[in-house]
Legacy VTK file of the C-alpha trace (Angstrom):
# vtk DataFile Version 3.0
C-alpha trace
ASCII
DATASET POLYDATA
POINTS 284 float
-80.462 29.606 -5.130
-77.508 26.910 -4.038
-76.823 24.408 -6.652
-76.912 20.948 -5.159
-73.762 18.875 -5.582
-74.113 16.124 -8.229
-73.355 12.532 -6.992
-70.694 10.415 -8.823
-72.243 6.887 -8.823
-69.041 5.357 -10.180
-67.061 6.457 -6.856
-68.343 3.651 -4.741
-71.001 1.275 -3.975
-72.515 3.566 -1.488
-72.706 6.360 -3.796
-74.231 4.361 -6.553
-76.859 3.251 -4.146
-77.315 6.957 -2.879
-77.530 8.236 -6.595
-80.162 5.632 -7.405
-82.152 6.553 -4.398
-82.171 10.193 -5.176
-83.181 9.613 -8.814
-86.177 7.391 -7.867
-87.204 9.821 -5.095
-87.029 12.698 -7.621
-88.786 10.588 -10.307
-91.831 10.314 -7.729
-91.826 13.901 -7.204
-90.938 13.695 -3.573
-88.697 15.867 -1.234
-86.411 14.413 1.389
-88.965 15.248 4.157
-92.010 13.697 2.229
-89.991 10.327 1.865
-89.090 10.111 5.503
-92.469 10.688 6.942
-93.905 7.950 8.697
-90.276 6.493 9.482
-88.037 7.353 12.674
-85.361 9.219 10.609
-84.964 12.810 9.610
-84.498 14.417 6.223
-80.829 15.085 6.983
-80.142 11.366 7.497
-81.836 10.470 4.224
-79.678 13.227 2.435
-76.447 11.699 3.722
-77.452 8.216 2.515
-78.061 9.728 -0.965
-74.639 11.298 -0.874
-73.136 7.893 0.061
-71.975 9.447 3.289
-74.187 7.292 5.649
-75.369 3.695 5.751
-78.979 2.785 4.985
-80.721 1.113 8.101
-82.803 -1.795 7.086
-86.019 -0.488 8.536
-85.695 2.678 6.538
-84.827 0.832 3.409
-87.943 -1.101 3.618
-90.037 2.180 4.286
-88.404 3.808 1.063
-89.324 0.687 -0.924
-92.984 0.852 0.304
-93.150 4.670 -0.531
-91.413 4.489 -3.760
-92.868 1.077 -4.954
-89.657 -0.143 -5.798
-90.189 -3.864 -5.244
-87.732 -4.336 -2.229
-84.768 -3.043 -4.320
-83.387 -0.785 -1.432
-84.105 -3.305 1.202
-82.082 -6.056 -0.826
-79.163 -3.948 -1.626
-78.765 -2.170 1.814
-76.479 -5.115 3.200
-74.340 -4.847 0.120
-73.814 -1.391 0.635
-73.009 -1.846 4.554
-70.353 -4.330 3.530
-68.811 -1.978 0.995
-68.610 0.788 3.578
-66.936 -1.644 6.025
-64.473 -2.886 3.556
-60.919 -3.153 5.052
-62.395 -2.784 8.620
-63.355 -5.416 11.093
-67.086 -6.038 11.620
-67.049 -5.088 15.153
-65.647 -1.570 14.244
-68.547 -0.917 11.799
-70.605 1.312 14.465
-67.625 3.403 15.256
-66.725 3.820 11.451
-70.168 5.264 11.053
-70.294 7.306 14.216
-66.943 9.039 14.084
-68.022 10.918 10.798
-70.796 12.639 12.949
-68.837 13.098 16.092
-68.365 16.735 17.621
-65.505 15.472 19.631
-63.259 12.276 19.561
-61.095 11.549 22.342
-58.645 8.518 22.440
-56.298 6.925 24.826
-53.748 4.628 23.231
-51.148 2.942 25.515
-49.630 0.536 22.966
-50.207 1.861 19.521
-50.581 5.076 17.838
-54.257 5.484 17.035
-55.362 4.614 13.464
-56.554 8.077 12.727
-53.034 9.362 13.180
-50.922 6.397 11.365
-48.905 6.852 8.433
-48.992 4.282 5.700
-45.791 2.411 6.913
-47.070 2.305 10.388
-50.504 1.087 9.568
-48.837 -1.629 7.396
-46.514 -2.688 10.199
-49.441 -2.875 12.603
-51.828 -4.742 10.293
-49.177 -7.249 9.258
-48.188 -7.959 12.865
-51.965 -8.985 13.668
-52.370 -10.870 10.344
-49.002 -12.333 9.338
-50.112 -14.984 6.930
-52.920 -13.148 4.994
-52.351 -12.208 1.353
-50.669 -8.897 0.637
-53.819 -7.750 -1.155
-55.873 -8.106 1.989
-53.438 -6.308 4.092
-53.279 -3.566 1.425
-57.048 -3.116 1.543
-56.996 -2.706 5.368
-54.283 -0.388 5.253
-55.749 2.065 2.547
-59.124 1.732 4.587
-57.456 3.111 7.649
-55.612 5.877 5.750
-59.063 6.678 4.079
-60.479 7.304 7.731
-57.788 9.870 8.397
-59.395 12.197 5.786
-61.795 13.085 8.785
-59.031 15.229 10.054
-58.349 17.053 6.825
-61.802 18.391 6.234
-63.198 21.852 6.550
-64.563 23.376 9.753
-66.753 20.462 10.178
-63.720 18.515 11.371
-64.236 17.074 14.831
-62.325 18.253 17.895
-59.844 15.479 18.336
-57.689 14.725 21.424
-55.396 11.885 21.905
-53.578 10.929 25.012
-50.501 8.887 24.060
-48.259 6.850 26.339
-44.599 8.127 26.171
-43.375 4.573 25.320
-44.860 5.170 21.793
-42.069 7.626 21.186
-39.322 5.727 22.729
-39.984 2.093 21.659
-39.949 2.068 17.702
-41.865 -0.559 15.614
-40.362 0.830 12.380
-36.922 1.852 11.141
-35.721 5.193 12.512
-36.609 7.266 9.291
-40.192 5.939 9.080
-40.531 6.524 12.864
-39.493 10.138 12.429
-42.111 10.344 9.486
-44.911 8.931 11.818
-44.159 11.445 14.570
-43.677 14.331 12.178
-47.201 13.416 10.904
-48.617 13.794 14.333
-46.672 17.031 15.015
-47.949 18.663 11.766
-51.519 17.857 12.498
-51.148 19.449 16.019
-49.338 22.509 14.567
-52.221 22.937 12.057
-54.720 22.761 14.812
-56.350 19.548 13.551
-55.493 17.611 16.786
-54.416 18.033 20.303
-52.103 15.349 21.413
-50.990 14.846 25.057
-48.102 12.644 26.278
-48.634 10.434 29.460
-45.071 10.309 30.903
-43.600 6.930 31.210
-42.730 7.283 34.984
-46.337 8.856 36.011
-46.955 5.551 37.950
-50.544 4.270 38.472
-53.052 5.988 36.141
-56.690 5.568 35.054
-57.532 3.250 32.079
-54.358 1.095 32.584
-56.053 -1.985 30.982
-56.641 -0.984 27.554
-57.331 1.565 24.728
-60.667 3.497 24.555
-62.310 5.929 22.134
-64.833 8.546 23.422
-67.298 9.870 20.805
-69.556 13.153 21.691
-72.244 14.207 19.175
-74.198 17.514 18.919
-77.519 15.667 18.870
-76.945 12.255 20.217
-75.829 10.568 23.573
-72.066 9.814 23.621
-70.544 6.463 22.959
-67.292 4.661 24.099
-65.442 2.124 22.147
-62.867 -0.179 23.641
-60.759 -2.659 21.595
-58.376 -5.471 21.932
-56.566 -7.465 19.414
-59.265 -9.204 17.625
-62.280 -7.827 19.149
-63.918 -4.659 20.069
-67.057 -3.381 21.833
-69.199 -0.251 21.624
-70.630 0.948 25.125
-73.624 3.107 25.158
-75.018 2.462 28.611
-75.195 6.020 30.180
-73.755 5.065 33.524
-70.876 3.225 32.132
-70.137 5.917 29.388
-70.112 8.572 32.267
-67.532 6.325 34.168
-65.373 6.059 31.432
-65.456 9.736 30.527
-64.455 10.761 34.162
-61.632 8.195 33.830
-60.471 9.818 30.577
-60.634 13.282 32.256
-58.468 12.039 35.014
-55.968 10.473 32.527
-55.849 13.744 30.580
-54.995 15.668 33.738
-51.958 13.380 34.537
-50.550 13.883 30.858
-48.191 16.573 29.968
-49.860 19.760 28.700
-50.486 20.016 24.884
-47.471 22.451 24.138
-44.974 20.235 26.240
-46.242 17.177 24.697
-45.723 18.518 21.090
-42.255 19.543 22.032
-41.593 15.994 23.119
-43.075 14.463 20.025
-40.992 16.857 17.875
-37.756 16.127 19.827
-38.350 12.400 19.410
-38.836 12.726 15.722
-35.649 14.642 15.420
-33.633 12.076 17.482
-34.891 9.458 15.067
-33.888 11.565 12.009
-30.317 12.040 13.397
-29.808 8.698 14.706
-29.858 9.620 18.317
-32.900 7.821 19.460
-32.709 7.166 23.118
-34.817 4.527 25.085
LINES 1 285
284 0 1 2 3 4 5 6 7 8 9 10 11 12 13 14 15 16 17 18 19 20 21 22 23 24 25 26 27 28 29 30 31 32 33 34 35 36 37 38 39 40 41 42 43 44 45 46 47 48 49 50 51 52 53 54 55 56 57 58 59 60 61 62 63 64 65 66 67 68 69 70 71 72 73 74 75 76 77 78 79 80 81 82 83 84 85 86 87 88 89 90 91 92 93 94 95 96 97 98 99 100 101 102 103 104 105 106 107 108 109 110 111 112 113 114 115 116 117 118 119 120 121 122 123 124 125 126 127 128 129 130 131 132 133 134 135 136 137 138 139 140 141 142 143 144 145 146 147 148 149 150 151 152 153 154 155 156 157 158 159 160 161 162 163 164 165 166 167 168 169 170 171 172 173 174 175 176 177 178 179 180 181 182 183 184 185 186 187 188 189 190 191 192 193 194 195 196 197 198 199 200 201 202 203 204 205 206 207 208 209 210 211 212 213 214 215 216 217 218 219 220 221 222 223 224 225 226 227 228 229 230 231 232 233 234 235 236 237 238 239 240 241 242 243 244 245 246 247 248 249 250 251 252 253 254 255 256 257 258 259 260 261 262 263 264 265 266 267 268 269 270 271 272 273 274 275 276 277 278 279 280 281 282 283
């Protein structure tokens, strides 16, 4: 018999909420399946909520309160948990923050910035500070650490999603950090690629007109749900789930990937750029 993993309720608001949920469920003598009966959710969804890995939807919280007779406790507190899970991230990013943890494949196109999942602390700090130059340092630090915490997604076991990133060559050539820190950032990407955690491809600067020239996108595919596309600009983002539009974005991404350098050639280019920064031989 496999021993279940205990939940450390002191770790975060979501884990405290999840531990309380499990305690009340077991006190009532119910299994996960018995508790979700009559709702639109499965037992795996509820199990992830108990472990603090997934947010509690309002309708499921109300269902749980009714079955467990908890006087609205889980319904009242699910909004607090949602806010805690989103801490350090923009409100419009919330759906992606949840979805990427369950994605089978994540594909990103970033023409102007190295994507958040690949950023080092120095790079993330520079990006956040450039967007919010007047905010208190504490708020900036919260956003940076939240971004770095997301990157643990790529450091997991075999459940790690397959991750592709098409990066414009200008990201290698136009530094936003001092040379040593740019070398560290590119070394980090190369290390993830060498460890088979990610597949980066570089779109050459002289490739001419290409798909998705107007902005960054993230495509998320799931084993048991329809795919999503996320688009973002400086202070807003949008999640696209319309099947026809998602299909159009995915075709455009495939054409973009075809225009990029092969993975091995891309990795060589990334490593060479890192070496140039390290040796003071950076070339525009």
